[in-house]
C-alpha positions in Angstrom: -16.1 82.8 -8.0 -18.4 80.0 -7.1 -18.7 77.9 -3.9 -17.9 74.2 -4.3 -20.4 72.0 -2.4 -20.7 68.2 -2.8 -18.8 68.3 -6.1 -21.0 71.0 -7.5 -20.1 74.6 -8.3 -22.9 76.4 -6.6 -23.5 79.8 -8.4 -23.1 83.0 -6.5 -24.8 85.3 -9.0 -21.6 86.8 -10.3 -21.2 84.2 -13.1 -22.4 85.3 -16.6 -24.9 82.5 -16.8 -26.5 83.5 -13.5 -26.0 87.2 -13.3 -29.7 88.0 -13.8 -31.3 85.1 -11.9 -32.6 85.8 -8.4 -30.9 82.8 -6.7 -32.8 83.2 -3.5 -36.1 82.5 -5.3 -34.9 79.2 -6.8 -36.2 77.1 -3.9 -32.9 75.3 -3.4 -32.8 73.8 -6.9 -29.4 75.2 -7.5 -27.6 74.7 -4.2 -28.9 71.3 -3.0 -31.2 72.5 -0.2 -34.4 71.5 -2.0 -36.2 68.6 -0.5 -36.1 65.8 -3.1 -39.4 64.2 -3.9 -39.9 61.2 -6.2 -43.0 62.3 -8.0 -43.3 61.4 -11.7 -45.8 64.0 -12.8 -45.4 63.9 -16.6 -48.0 61.6 -18.1 -49.5 61.0 -21.6 -53.0 62.5 -21.8 -54.2 59.8 -24.3 -53.1 56.5 -25.7 -50.6 56.6 -28.5 -51.0 54.6 -31.6 -48.6 52.8 -34.0 -45.2 54.3 -34.5 -44.9 55.6 -30.9 -43.4 54.1 -27.8 -43.4 55.7 -24.3 -41.8 54.3 -21.3 -40.0 55.0 -18.0 -36.5 53.5 -18.0 -33.8 53.3 -15.4 -31.3 56.2 -15.7 -28.4 53.7 -16.0 -30.0 52.5 -19.3 -30.2 55.9 -20.9 -27.1 58.0 -20.4 -27.3 61.7 -21.2 -26.4 62.7 -24.8 -24.0 65.3 -23.6 -22.4 66.8 -20.5 -23.8 70.0 -18.9 -22.1 72.6 -16.9 -25.5 73.9 -15.6 -25.7 73.0 -11.9 -29.4 72.4 -11.9 -29.1 70.0 -14.8 -26.4 68.2 -12.9 -28.7 67.9 -9.9 -31.5 66.5 -12.1 -29.2 63.8 -13.5 -28.1 62.9 -10.0 -31.6 62.8 -8.4 -33.9 61.5 -11.2 -33.9 57.7 -10.9 -35.8 57.2 -14.2 -36.0 58.8 -17.7 -39.3 59.3 -19.4 -38.5 58.2 -23.0 -40.7 59.0 -25.9 -39.7 57.3 -29.2 -41.0 58.0 -32.7 -40.1 55.0 -34.8 -38.3 55.4 -38.1 -40.5 56.4 -41.1 -43.5 57.0 -38.9 -45.6 60.1 -39.5 -47.8 60.8 -36.5 -50.8 62.8 -37.6 -52.2 63.9 -34.2 -50.2 65.8 -31.6 -48.8 63.7 -28.7 -50.1 65.4 -25.6 -48.5 65.2 -22.2 -50.0 66.9 -19.1 -48.4 67.7 -15.8 -50.5 68.9 -12.9 -48.8 69.6 -9.5 -50.5 70.3 -6.3 -47.9 70.9 -3.6 -44.7 72.8 -2.8 -43.5 70.5 0.0 -40.8 68.9 -2.2 -39.0 69.3 -5.5 -39.3 67.1 -8.5 -36.3 66.3 -10.7 -37.3 65.1 -14.1 -35.3 63.7 -17.0 -37.0 63.3 -20.5 -35.7 62.0 -23.8 -37.5 62.5 -27.0 -36.1 60.4 -29.9 -37.1 60.6 -33.5 -36.1 57.9 -35.9 -34.9 58.6 -39.4 -37.6 60.2 -41.6 -40.2 60.3 -38.9 -42.5 63.2 -38.1 -44.4 64.3 -35.0 -45.7 67.1 -32.8 -45.3 66.8 -29.1 -47.1 69.1 -26.6 -46.2 69.5 -22.9 -48.9 71.2 -20.7 -47.6 72.5 -17.4 -50.2 73.7 -14.8 -50.6 73.8 -11.0 -48.1 74.9 -8.4 -44.7 73.1 -8.4 -41.0 73.1 -7.6 -39.6 71.4 -10.7 -36.2 71.0 -12.4 -36.3 69.3 -15.8 -33.7 68.1 -18.3 -35.2 67.4 -21.8 -33.0 66.0 -24.6 -34.2 65.8 -28.2 -32.4 63.3 -30.5 -33.4 63.9 -34.2 -32.1 61.4 -36.7 -31.5 62.3 -40.3 -34.6 63.5 -42.2 -36.8 63.6 -39.1 -39.2 66.5 -38.2 -40.3 67.5 -34.7 -42.5 70.3 -33.5 -42.2 70.6 -29.7 -44.7 72.9 -27.8 -44.2 73.6 -24.1 -46.8 75.6 -22.2 -45.9 77.1 -18.9 -49.4 77.9 -17.5 -48.3 77.5 -13.9 -50.0 79.0 -10.9 -48.4 81.9 -9.0 -46.0 80.0 -6.6 -44.3 77.7 -9.1 -40.5 77.6 -9.4 -39.5 75.9 -12.7 -36.0 75.5 -14.2 -35.6 73.6 -17.4 -33.0 72.7 -20.0 -34.1 71.8 -23.5 -31.2 70.4 -25.6 -31.7 69.4 -29.2 -29.3 67.4 -31.4 -30.3 67.8 -35.0 -28.9 65.6 -37.6 -28.7 65.9 -41.4 -31.8 67.3 -43.2 -33.8 67.2 -39.9 -36.1 70.0 -38.8 -36.7 71.0 -35.2 -39.3 73.6 -34.2 -39.7 74.6 -30.6 -42.6 76.9 -29.4 -42.2 78.0 -25.8 -45.1 79.8 -24.0 -44.6 81.2 -20.5 -47.6 82.9 -18.9 -47.5 81.6 -15.3 -45.3 80.9 -12.3 -43.2 82.9 -9.8 -39.8 82.1 -11.3 -39.4 80.3 -14.7 -35.9 79.7 -16.2 -35.7 77.8 -19.5 -32.5 77.1 -21.4 -33.2 76.0 -25.1 -30.0 74.8 -26.7 -29.4 73.4 -30.2 -26.4 71.5 -31.6 -26.3 70.8 -35.3 -25.0 67.4 -36.3 -25.5 67.3 -40.0 -25.7 69.5 -43.1 -29.1 70.6 -44.3 -30.6 70.7 -40.8 -33.1 73.5 -39.9 -34.2 74.9 -36.5 -36.8 77.4 -35.3 -36.9 78.5 -31.7 -40.1 80.5 -31.1 -41.5 81.9 -27.8 -43.9 84.2 -26.1 -43.9 85.3 -22.4 -46.1 87.6 -20.3 -44.8 88.6 -16.9 -46.9 90.5 -14.3 -46.1 92.0 -10.9 -43.3 90.1 -9.1 -42.8 87.4 -11.8 -39.4 86.5 -13.1 -39.1 84.8 -16.5 -35.7 84.0 -18.1 -35.2 82.4 -21.5 -31.5 81.8 -22.3 -30.8 80.1 -25.6 -27.7 78.9 -27.4 -27.5 77.8 -31.0 -24.3 76.0 -32.0 -23.6 75.8 -35.7 -20.9 73.2 -36.0 -21.5 71.9 -39.5 -22.0 73.5 -43.0 -25.2 74.5 -44.6 -27.6 74.6 -41.6 -30.3 77.2 -40.9 -31.6 78.7 -37.6 -34.3 81.2 -36.7 -35.0 82.6 -33.3 -38.1 84.7 -32.5 -39.2 85.5 -29.0 -41.8 88.1 -27.9 -42.6 89.3 -24.4 -44.9 91.6 -22.6 -44.5 93.0 -19.1 -46.9 94.7 -16.7 -46.8 95.5 -13.0 -44.2 96.4 -10.4 -41.1 94.3 -10.5 -42.1 92.2 -13.4 -38.8 91.1 -14.9 -37.9 89.2 -18.0 -34.5 88.2 -19.4 -33.9 86.9 -22.9 -30.4 85.8 -23.9 -29.7 84.7 -27.5 -26.3 83.2 -28.2 -25.5 82.0 -31.7 -22.0 80.5 -32.3 -21.0 79.9 -36.0 -17.8 77.8 -36.0 -15.1 77.8 -38.6 -16.4 74.6 -40.2 -20.0 75.9 -40.5 -19.8 77.5 -44.0 -23.1 78.2 -45.6 -24.8 79.0 -42.3 -28.0 81.0 -42.4 -29.1 82.4 -39.0 -31.2 85.3 -37.5 -32.4 86.0 -34.0 -35.1 88.5 -32.9 -36.4 89.5 -29.5 -39.2 92.1 -29.0 -40.5 93.3 -25.6 -43.6 95.4 -24.9 -43.7 97.3 -21.6 -47.2 97.9 -20.5 -46.6 99.8 -17.2 -44.0 101.5 -15.1 -41.9 99.3 -12.7 -41.3 96.5 -15.2 -37.9 95.6 -16.6 -36.9 93.6 -19.7 -33.3 92.6 -20.3 -32.5 91.5 -23.8 -29.0 90.4 -24.9 -28.5 89.0 -28.5 -25.0 87.7 -29.3 -23.3 86.4 -32.4 -19.9 84.8 -32.5 -18.7 84.1 -36.1 -15.5 82.2 -37.0 -16.0 82.1 -40.8 -17.0 84.6 -43.4 -18.4 82.0 -45.8 -22.0 82.2 -44.6 -25.4 82.9 -46.2 -26.3 85.4 -43.5 -26.2 86.2 -39.8 -28.0 88.8 -37.9 -29.9 89.8 -34.8 -32.3 92.4 -33.5 -33.7 93.4 -30.1 -36.4 96.0 -29.3 -38.0 97.1 -26.1 -40.8 99.7 -26.1 -44.2 100.8 -25.0 -47.6 100.7 -26.7 -47.8 102.1 -30.2 -49.9 105.2 -29.6 -50.8 105.4 -33.2 -52.3 101.9 -33.1 -54.3 102.8 -30.0 -55.5 106.0 -31.5 -56.6 104.2 -34.7 -58.7 101.7 -32.8 -60.2 104.2 -30.4 -61.1 106.5 -33.3 -63.3 103.7 -34.5 -65.2 103.5 -31.3 -63.2 100.9 -29.4 -62.8 101.5 -25.7 -59.2 102.0 -24.4 -59.1 98.7 -22.4 -60.3 96.8 -25.4 -57.9 98.6 -27.7 -55.0 97.7 -25.5 -56.1 94.0 -25.4 -56.3 93.9 -29.2 -52.8 95.4 -29.6 -51.3 92.9 -27.2 -53.2 90.0 -29.0 -51.8 91.3 -32.3 -48.3 91.5 -30.9 -48.4 87.8 -29.8 -50.5 86.5 -32.7 -47.6 85.7 -35.1 -46.1 83.1 -32.7 -49.2 81.8 -30.9 -50.7 80.9 -34.3 -47.7 78.6 -34.9 -49.0 76.2 -32.3 -51.6 75.1 -34.8 -54.2 74.0 -32.3 -57.2 76.4 -32.0 -58.2 75.4 -28.5 -54.7 76.0 -27.1 -54.3 79.2 -29.1 -57.5 80.6 -27.6 -56.6 79.4 -24.1 -53.3 81.2 -24.2 -54.8 84.4 -25.5 -57.5 84.2 -22.8 -54.8 83.8 -20.2 -53.0 86.9 -21.5 -56.3 88.8 -21.5 -56.8 87.8 -17.9 -53.3 88.9 -16.9 -54.0 92.3 -18.6 -57.2 92.7 -16.7 -55.5 92.0 -13.4 -53.0 94.8 -13.8 -55.5 97.2 -15.5 -53.5 97.6 -18.7 
């Protein structure tokens, strides 16, 4: 059961969607006790050229693309007075990544942020959100991809140690459009991200990629849902996580729903977790629900394990010290996905952050 307060169903922790989340650590984002601030921390880090528009518009002018039963999203939509709207105009191909930064310095109030990213027909862009500092933040991002458009979205959670961050990323992908999401979570006290995809037209393709590294006391949850409603669409999910330190806890939930009308679906989801010390816990739950047998393929896999002793032995037999060997193994584990970011400075920064976390826990 849930408790009804001011028209919201406040989760108790017994609901499937909340059964892993430590509600007491959500800083009141879920139950309405958070002090609401009016900061607008998301800002472009450079001027955008032709083919791009960015503005803040009143929420009454940009209604949500869908309803949500997530209580934090509902609170965002109630409390965010404006929507940050990024538009890529039709037939525009933006060569350089569109960078946004968010630096918070205070935990005295919570920010509720709504964002809309709209791609016109046959447009192409890469958008990068850099999240740093300490913050209490709830965010609702919607992606609207018109036919034939291509979007790569990179979100970097490089928060400091006290941050509480809850986000919903919901993508609507139309005919022959391509959406790639790369989610990196290497900082914060509690991070909960809900990537969701809804296919709107045949020929659409989606990749949801992610890496996360949790150390002592950190809680990271990535809960995704891919809804195949139309024929001949493709989805791939690949998330990798590492954990080290007492009470480091990660949760990965992968739900893929292939509806009866979605003939020709091609989907696969994968989650791998690397435990680097005792006292850490990784929960991984892949799910497939299939209503038609007329599909190209559907599968999932999940693994959780410790260091590969053979890899360590191989490296150490060639004169590499144990700590350096561990670092190389972890870098190799994450490399497949980090390289998808396609920005050398960000790639190296993320790897250096992981190296630093490893050094802290002595792994």
